[in-house]
C-alpha positions, -999 to 999 in steps of 0.1 A, spaced: 868 511 180 872 484 208 837 478 210 839 468 174 866 443 180 846 431 212 814 430 200 817 405 169 839 388 188 818 381 216 786 381 196 765 345 201 749 349 170 778 350 151 803 329 168 775 302 169 781 299 210 755 303 231 780 305 263 791 341 251 759 355 261 772 369 289 803 384 278 782 398 254 762 414 274 798 426 300 807 442 264 777 459 260 774 473 296 810 486 297 804 502 261 780 526 278 794 532 309 824 548 292 804 564 262 786 583 292 804 611 306 788 614 337 786 576 343 825 576 331 835 608 353 814 585 380 832 550 373 868 565 373 860 585 407 843 562 424 848 526 408 819 500 397 809 498 433 802 535 441 786 536 407 761 508 410 756 517 448 752 553 442 770 580 452 769 619 469 785 641 442 785 680 448 753 682 427 733 664 446 724 621 452 729 603 417 714 570 422 728 535 417 729 526 377 721 498 367 724 487 322 695 479 309 703 445 296 700 445 262 730 443 245 716 438 210 702 471 215 739 487 222 750 466 195 724 480 171 729 517 179 766 510 172 763 493 141 727 503 128 715 467 125 707 433 146 717 413 124 760 404 126 759 396 88 732 414 67 746 446 70 777 445 93 801 457 60 780 485 56 779 491 95 818 490 96 822 509 58 797 537 73 802 537 112 770 559 127 782 594 139 803 599 167 816 626 192 848 633 214 847 651 245 865 656 276 849 623 290 854 607 264 840 596 228 804 583 222 779 584 195 754 611 185 719 600 192 694 616 173 669 638 191 631 626 188 607 644 164 585 671 175 552 678 156 528 707 154 500 717 141 495 734 102 461 754 101 450 758 67 416 774 52 392 753 26 410 779 4 446 773 7 435 733 5 409 739 -26 437 756 -48 468 745 -36 492 773 -14 530 773 -9 525 780 32 559 796 52 565 786 82 589 806 106 606 782 133 639 787 162 669 765 162 701 762 176 728 763 147 770 762 152 786 794 154 821 775 149 832 751 125 847 730 155 809 731 160 816 733 200 794 759 205 756 771 195 728 800 190 697 804 181 682 818 144 653 818 127 647 793 96 621 795 70 603 762 62 582 765 25 558 739 25 537 728 -6 505 720 3 488 701 -28 449 707 -37 427 689 -21 455 678 7 431 661 31 432 666 70 457 651 88 484 647 65 516 647 77 544 665 60 582 657 71 610 683 74 640 656 84 666 673 107 657 704 109 655 709 148 684 718 171 721 712 167 744 703 191 777 686 196 764 652 209 728 650 188 718 647 155 691 674 150 654 655 152 626 660 125 598 683 126 566 670 117 539 695 104 502 679 103 475 694 87 441 706 105 411 725 86 404 757 96 363 762 103 349 775 77 319 803 76 303 780 49 313 748 44 325 719 68 347 694 50 338 655 51 361 635 27 361 652 -5 327 663 1 319 699 10 289 701 32 259 738 36 232 745 51 205 765 35 179 789 54 150 789 33 111 794 48 85 770 54 62 778 21 102 774 4 101 739 22 71 729 14 65 749 -26 98 744 -41 125 769 -45 155 780 -60 185 785 -42 210 811 -53 248 802 -36 282 807 -41 309 775 -43 338 776 -30 357 782 -61 334 813 -60 309 809 -91 274 813 -84 248 791 -92 212 784 -89 194 752 -78 165 743 -80 143 721 -52 116 709 -60 107 678 -33 92 685 -5 120 694 22 120 672 54 141 677 82 163 646 69 163 659 34 197 669 15 201 679 -17 235 666 -36 251 690 -65 277 672 -84 311 684 -86 307 715 -66 333 697 -39 369 697 -28 394 678 -55 411 650 -52 445 648 -44 458 624 -67 436 636 -92 430 678 -89 401 673 -115 382 654 -100 359 670 -75 338 653 -49 299 664 -46 286 697 -28 259 684 0 228 710 7 215 707 41 184 728 48 176 749 80 138 759 78 125 790 92 88 790 103 64 817 108 60 834 142 23 839 136 -2 819 112 -35 839 112 -70 814 119 -78 815 79 -45 810 68 -44 781 97 -82 769 80 -64 771 42 -32 751 51 -53 725 68 -74 715 36 -47 718 18 -31 689 38 -62 673 35 -66 676 -2 -29 666 -4 -38 637 16 -68 622 -12 -45 626 -38 -16 609 -21 -34 578 -9 -18 554 -25 17 532 -21 44 552 -26 53 546 -62 21 564 -68 31 596 -49 64 591 -66 44 596 -98 26 627 -88 55 644 -76 76 635 -114 42 651 -133 43 680 -110 76 687 -115 69 684 -151 43 706 -149 68 732 -135 90 730 -161 65 736 -190 55 769 -172 91 780 -162 96 777 -202 65 800 -211 
């Protein structure tokens, strides 16, 4: 190949002569023109002057051509490296894929990566799943690789338990085939489908529980189903304030690199207030709050002691 020989001959870094830079650039420009079918046709028909000034073709005006001016870029596209020594022998032994056409010979260039979203349910992420995605792509219809047709293909995607949202799963060179191109990659980006009960945050699951004001003040037992469909009972013994959360350890999502380990289930609360309170009940509530204020006048540690004593009393009462 003439470009291979001339690019090595006039590479200023290889030869240790910066005076060769202009010739090296001309070699890159000539290669780009002669291996691009349309540019070669314009050059053959109108010469260098016409190609660089722009020409009116039967298909419309073709703007002036200008080389990008980076001969190392052309060199790298051909050899696969900018280093004239480190990978030179490998590049010579394994030259980039080429194509032949009536207009000339050129290098096959890889198509851009196609990004697609992959929506997963929390159950699929929790248990793991095998997803099958149908794509359409152009494939060769002949051994000569001179014509293509659109065909369907099923891609199988292994979803590991606990796979984080935003994970990128790449299928190499499954894009469209073509005589002058290398098929591009398809990259699937995972995202969580909305769940009616749970919301994922890292390896933890967030769940909102609905309780009454009476339960928020007096405590309650919340019965719920976990993501793996177990029924558990969670005792709420603290006063439920707007910021209150209850953490149930080990009932969240699995860690992707250690599925035996799980995050937590975090309970938040939506307190339902009564629409009407009779006057007599209001007096009782007011008295109850007054008594609570009298019993808990001290510092926080005193309040914590009273809460602990109350929890112990409740436990004893439940065991009877």
